[in-house]
C-alpha positions in Angstrom: -352.1 151.2 -12.8 -352.1 147.4 -11.7 -351.0 146.9 -15.5 -347.9 148.6 -14.8 -347.2 147.3 -11.4 -346.9 143.5 -12.8 -345.0 144.6 -15.5 -342.8 146.1 -13.5 -343.0 143.0 -11.3 -341.8 140.8 -14.1 -339.4 142.5 -15.7 -337.8 142.3 -12.0 -338.4 139.0 -11.9 -337.2 138.6 -15.1 -333.6 140.0 -14.4 -333.3 138.8 -11.0 -333.3 135.1 -12.9 -331.1 136.5 -15.3 -328.7 137.7 -12.8 -329.1 133.9 -10.9 -328.1 132.6 -13.9 -324.8 134.3 -14.4 -323.8 133.9 -10.5 -325.0 129.9 -11.9 -321.4 128.0 -12.0 -322.4 127.1 -15.3 -323.7 130.6 -16.2 -320.4 132.6 -15.2 -317.6 130.4 -17.0 -320.2 131.9 -20.4 -320.1 135.8 -19.2 -316.3 134.9 -18.4 -315.5 133.2 -21.8 -317.7 136.4 -23.5 -315.3 138.1 -21.5 -312.0 136.9 -22.6 -312.9 137.1 -26.0 -313.7 140.8 -26.2 -310.2 141.2 -24.6 -308.7 139.0 -27.0 -310.2 140.8 -30.2 -309.6 144.7 -28.4 -305.7 143.1 -28.2 -306.2 141.8 -31.9 -308.8 142.4 -34.0 -307.5 139.8 -36.2 -308.5 137.3 -33.9 -312.2 138.0 -35.0 -311.7 137.3 -38.2 -313.3 134.2 -39.9 -310.0 132.5 -40.5 -308.3 133.2 -37.6 -311.4 132.1 -35.4 -311.1 128.5 -37.2 -307.5 128.3 -36.3 -308.4 128.9 -33.1 -311.5 126.5 -32.6 -308.7 124.4 -34.7 -306.3 124.3 -31.7 -308.7 124.1 -28.7 -310.4 121.1 -30.5 -308.0 118.2 -28.5 -308.5 120.3 -25.2 -312.5 120.2 -25.8 -312.4 116.9 -26.8 -310.6 115.4 -23.5 -312.5 117.8 -21.7 -315.7 115.9 -22.6 -314.3 112.5 -22.4 -313.4 113.5 -18.8 -316.9 115.1 -18.2 -318.3 111.4 -18.0 -315.5 110.2 -15.8 -315.8 112.7 -13.5 -319.8 113.1 -13.1 -320.0 109.6 -12.1 -317.8 110.7 -9.4 -314.4 109.2 -10.2 -311.2 110.5 -12.3 -309.1 109.9 -15.2 -305.5 110.9 -14.7 -304.2 108.7 -17.9 -305.4 110.8 -20.3 -302.2 112.8 -20.9 -300.3 109.4 -21.0 -303.1 107.7 -23.4 -302.4 110.8 -26.2 -298.7 110.6 -26.0 -299.0 106.9 -26.5 -301.3 106.8 -29.3 -299.4 110.1 -31.1 -295.8 107.7 -30.8 -297.8 104.8 -32.0 -299.1 106.7 -35.0 -295.6 107.8 -35.6 -293.9 104.9 -35.5 -296.3 102.2 -37.0 -297.5 104.4 -39.8 -294.2 105.8 -40.7 -294.2 107.0 -44.5 -296.1 104.1 -45.4 -300.1 105.5 -46.5 -301.6 101.9 -46.5 -301.0 101.5 -43.1 -302.9 104.2 -41.8 -306.4 102.3 -41.3 -304.8 99.4 -39.7 -303.1 101.6 -37.3 -306.0 104.0 -36.9 -307.9 100.5 -35.4 -305.0 99.6 -33.3 -305.2 102.7 -31.6 -309.2 102.6 -30.7 -308.4 99.1 -29.4 -305.8 100.2 -27.6 -308.2 103.3 -26.1 -310.8 101.0 -25.5 -308.5 98.3 -23.6 -307.0 101.1 -21.3 -310.5 102.3 -20.5 -311.7 98.5 -19.7 -309.1 98.6 -17.5 -309.1 101.6 -15.5 -312.8 100.9 -15.2 -313.1 96.8 -13.9 -309.8 98.0 -11.5 -312.1 100.8 -10.3 -315.5 99.4 -10.3 -314.5 95.4 -9.4 -311.7 95.7 -7.8 -312.6 98.8 -5.6 -309.6 100.5 -5.8 -310.1 104.6 -5.5 -309.6 105.9 -9.6 -307.4 108.4 -8.7 -304.5 106.1 -7.8 -305.6 103.1 -10.4 -305.4 106.1 -13.2 -302.0 107.2 -11.9 -300.9 103.8 -12.4 -302.0 103.1 -15.8 -300.4 106.6 -16.0 -296.9 106.0 -14.7 -297.4 103.1 -16.6 -297.8 104.5 -19.9 -295.6 106.8 -20.1 -292.8 104.4 -18.7 -293.6 101.9 -21.5 -293.6 104.9 -23.6 -290.1 105.7 -22.9 -288.7 102.5 -23.2 -289.9 102.2 -26.6 -288.9 105.5 -27.7 -285.6 106.3 -25.7 -287.6 109.7 -25.2 -286.8 110.9 -28.5 -289.2 111.7 -31.0 -288.9 110.0 -34.4 -290.2 110.4 -37.4 -293.5 111.5 -38.0 -296.6 109.9 -39.8 -297.9 110.0 -43.4 -299.4 112.6 -44.3 -302.3 111.6 -45.3 -302.6 110.5 -41.2 -301.4 114.2 -40.4 -303.8 116.2 -42.3 -306.9 114.7 -39.9 -305.3 117.4 -37.6 -303.6 120.0 -40.0 -305.8 119.9 -43.1 -309.1 120.7 -43.6 -311.4 121.8 -46.7 -310.4 124.5 -48.8 -311.9 127.4 -50.8 -314.6 127.8 -48.7 -316.6 131.1 -49.0 -315.8 133.6 -45.7 -313.5 130.9 -44.1 -311.2 129.4 -46.7 -310.7 126.6 -44.7 -313.1 124.6 -42.3 -310.3 122.0 -40.6 -311.0 118.7 -40.4 -310.3 118.8 -36.7 -313.3 121.7 -36.1 -315.8 118.9 -38.5 -314.4 116.0 -35.7 -314.8 118.2 -32.6 -318.7 118.9 -33.7 -319.2 115.5 -34.4 -317.9 114.6 -30.9 -319.8 116.8 -29.2 -323.1 116.2 -31.2 -321.9 112.3 -29.7 -321.4 113.5 -26.3 -324.9 115.5 -26.2 -326.4 113.0 -27.7 -325.4 110.1 -25.6 -325.6 112.3 -22.2 -329.6 112.7 -23.4 -330.0 108.9 -23.2 -330.6 106.8 -20.4 -327.1 106.2 -19.9 -326.4 110.1 -19.8 -329.1 110.1 -17.3 -327.8 107.2 -15.1 -323.9 108.0 -15.2 -325.1 111.2 -13.4 -327.4 109.6 -11.0 -324.3 107.3 -9.9 -322.0 110.5 -9.4 -325.1 111.8 -7.2 -326.0 108.6 -5.3 -324.6 105.2 -6.5 -325.9 103.3 -4.0 -329.8 104.3 -4.7 -329.2 103.8 -8.7 -328.0 100.0 -7.9 -331.1 99.7 -5.9 -332.8 101.0 -8.6 -332.0 98.3 -11.0 -329.0 99.8 -12.8 -325.7 98.1 -13.7 -323.2 100.4 -12.0 -319.6 98.9 -12.6 -320.4 98.6 -16.3 -322.0 102.3 -16.8 -318.7 103.7 -14.8 -316.4 101.4 -16.6 -318.1 102.3 -20.2 -317.3 106.3 -19.0 -313.4 105.5 -18.5 -313.7 103.4 -21.9 -315.4 107.0 -23.4 -312.3 109.2 -21.5 -310.0 107.0 -23.4 -311.6 106.5 -26.4 -311.5 110.9 -26.2 -308.0 111.0 -25.4 -307.4 108.9 -28.9 -309.4 110.9 -31.1 -306.9 113.8 -29.4 -303.9 111.9 -29.9 -304.8 111.7 -33.3 -305.3 115.4 -34.0 -302.2 116.0 -32.1 -299.7 113.8 -34.5 -301.0 116.1 -37.3 -300.7 119.6 -35.6 -298.2 119.4 -33.3 -296.4 116.6 -34.4 -294.9 113.4 -32.4 -292.6 114.1 -29.4 -293.0 112.0 -26.1 -294.0 115.3 -24.3 -297.1 116.0 -26.8 -300.2 114.9 -24.2 -297.8 115.8 -20.9 -300.5 117.5 -18.5 -303.2 116.9 -20.9 -305.0 115.2 -18.0 -305.0 118.3 -15.5 -305.9 120.3 -18.6 -309.0 118.4 -19.0 -310.5 118.1 -15.1 -309.7 122.1 -15.0 -311.7 122.4 -18.1 -314.6 120.3 -16.4 -314.6 121.7 -13.1 -314.3 125.9 -14.8 -317.5 124.3 -16.9 -319.5 123.9 -13.8 -319.4 120.0 -13.3 -319.0 119.5 -9.6 -316.1 117.3 -8.3 -317.6 114.0 -6.9 -320.3 113.8 -9.6 -324.0 114.4 -9.9 -323.9 117.6 -11.5 -322.9 119.1 -14.7 -323.2 119.0 -18.1 -321.4 118.2 -21.3 -321.6 121.7 -22.8 -320.7 122.9 -19.6 -316.9 121.2 -20.1 -316.9 122.0 -23.6 -317.1 125.8 -22.4 -314.8 125.3 -19.9 -312.3 124.2 -22.0 -312.8 127.3 -24.7 -312.6 129.4 -22.0 -309.4 128.3 -20.4 -307.8 128.1 -23.8 -308.8 131.6 -24.4 -307.4 132.9 -21.3 -304.3 131.2 -21.9 -304.7 133.3 -25.6 -305.2 136.3 -23.5 -302.0 136.1 -21.0 -300.0 135.0 -24.2 -300.9 138.5 -26.0 -300.2 140.1 -22.6 -296.5 138.5 -22.9 -297.4 136.5 -19.3 -294.4 134.0 -19.0 -295.4 130.5 -20.5 -294.1 129.0 -17.2 -297.2 130.5 -15.1 -299.7 128.0 -16.8 -299.4 125.3 -14.2 -299.6 127.7 -11.6 -303.5 129.4 -12.9 -304.5 126.3 -13.8 -304.3 125.5 -10.4 -305.8 128.9 -8.9 -308.8 128.3 -11.3 -309.5 124.5 -9.8 -309.4 125.9 -5.9 -311.5 129.1 -6.9 -313.8 127.3 -9.3 -314.6 124.2 -7.2 -314.7 126.5 -3.8 -317.1 129.1 -5.8 -319.3 125.6 -6.8 -319.6 124.6 -3.4 -320.5 128.2 -1.9 -323.8 128.2 -4.6 -324.8 124.8 -4.2 -324.5 125.3 -0.7 -326.6 128.6 -0.4 -328.9 126.5 -3.0 -329.8 123.6 -0.1 -330.4 126.3 2.2 -333.0 127.8 0.4 -336.8 127.1 1.6 -338.5 125.1 -0.8 -341.1 127.0 -2.8 -344.3 126.5 -5.1 -342.2 126.6 -8.1 -339.9 123.5 -6.6 -343.3 121.8 -5.6 -344.5 122.3 -8.9 -341.0 121.2 -10.6 -340.6 118.5 -8.2 -344.5 116.5 -9.4 -343.8 117.2 -12.7 -340.6 115.5 -12.9 -340.0 112.4 -14.4 -338.3 109.6 -12.9 -334.8 108.7 -14.5 -335.2 105.3 -16.6 -333.0 103.3 -15.3 -331.9 100.5 -17.9 -329.1 98.0 -18.1 -329.2 96.6 -14.5 -328.5 92.5 -13.2 -331.7 90.6 -13.1 -330.3 89.8 -9.2 -330.6 94.0 -8.7 -334.0 94.0 -10.2 -335.5 91.3 -7.7 
């Protein structure tokens, strides 16, 4: 009798924990993604075929990459509105400077990386050292880059880069069993995910989250706040650069290629459970948010919802996700501490803060 009661108690506890995880913003987005994918397969059974799934991931890859880059900025408590403009600038740079000359592919790729790093450093230093709000800084950067691109190109699409460059976005490894084609974009996305997860679990990743939660406390602990935030902006701009490389091959060269990508990235990150204002969230959450957002748009395409509704839907998603996260986290803060919390607090290891200035350590 006692054994049965204990099993029932454990079963109830396990079910309760499962429901709590599903209700958590990070768990809810996984449930939503599964529901959306099932709905897509019901409407279009061919979507479940390996080749179709690979093409879907190829299409989502640029969005997922910019979402991962945006994650590092948002979790630190800032915004990067310049990502879409950086994507556009990199696409146009490739289209204009490479042309049909394959020998220019590697030098121009290096130039694009330098451009991404410079934009990230400018955004980061203006935000951290000049104390200008990141919203204003990156908005200004977005307008400057967009204006420069319009002046350079006259607002018109002009040619395509060499085929060797375009294959990064639209080519792949052919002749594979089952899959048939494994797009390079999928491999690049996997590499970005591995790097982002790795760095998020290093001291830097813990510090950037802690800065978003309480930057002053992190500074007192000896970490270099301005350097950490600046590197987050660099990661964001480099992510936009990689997305630009893929889009130059997949979508072609046009001044409107990157338009709206900054808001798409923010929507995906928020949908993935990353809290605006920083301090909470994961790389995988941002990744799942990107796939969920693109799955939703795919489903809307199958149901003949007008494409003009896309911006309105993104806005509604941001409002709903932020409101839902706020309600859930408010409930968690109001809960009384339990023995489990006490045990967890006692077992928690302190965040290793490295890289601080000597003066800060003193």
